[in-house]
Residue, then its C-alpha position, 0 to 999 in steps of 0.5 A: m528744419i527751421s533755422e534762425k535765417d527763416l525767422k529773420y523777418l518775424k524777429q525783425t518786424g517785432c513779432s512776439e515769441s508766441v507768434i513765432r512759436h505758432s508760425i514754427a508749428v504751422t510751418e512744420e505741419a504744412l511741410k509734414i502734410a506736403a511730404k505726403v501729397k501725390f504731386t510736387i509742392d514747392l517746399d521753399l515757397l511753402k516754407a517761406g509762406a508758412i513761416n511768415h504767414d502771420i508777420g502782420r501780427s507785428r502790427t495788429h492782432d485784428l482780423d485784417h492782420f493778413v492785409a498788414g502782413a502782405e503790406i509788410a512783405r511787399e515793403l521787405g521785397f518778398e516775392e509775389k507768391v509768398i505775399n499771396i500765401i500771407e494774404r490768403h491764409i486767413g481762415a478758409g479764405i474770404p470771398r470778395e463779398e464777405a471781405v467787403t462786408l467785413g470792411l476789408p479790401d474789395r477782393d477775394f482772399i481765397p487760397g488757390t495754389p497748393e502752397e496757399i491751401l496747405v498754409a491756410y489748412a495748417d494754420n487752421l489746425a494750429r491752436g497757438d503752437v499746438i496742432v489739433s485734429f481737423e475735428d477739433a479745429l472744426e469745432g473751434f471754428r464753429s464756436r468762434i464764428g457760428r455753426d452756419h457761417p459759410a467759412i465752415d463749409r469752406f474749411t470742410e471743403m479745404h480739408e477734403k481737398v487736402q485729404s484727396w491729395l494724400r498718398 
């Protein structure tokens, strides 16, 4: 269950109602998937990362909102594991070479832990505050970034990994 306390930082930083509704949908989907995996997920970490994954949208709605979000989270004293979720939730991850090409900081933004992967995956399934199927999300990805973009393969691999975790 998501409480007002969980929404504290989104509201404090001035996130819009649509960002808050989206963040709630992503959190609920991530927790729903986590309940079905074969191993233990840190649900408190997952929830904190998922609810705050788009906190950077209080400053910008540009591609680099995840970088702004990590900065905000550091300013607010979030633990590093939550900051990592925020910083690595973008798309299906962005490798260093692609980040540099996009004018982003020179480092990898690839989700690695199960919690990071589940937040990124749930975020990819969310169109606003509506969760769609993987197939619909993949088609949306293709129409936004192109059928041959390397992120398409990363998203498909992420989906396959998450599916392999399910009971």
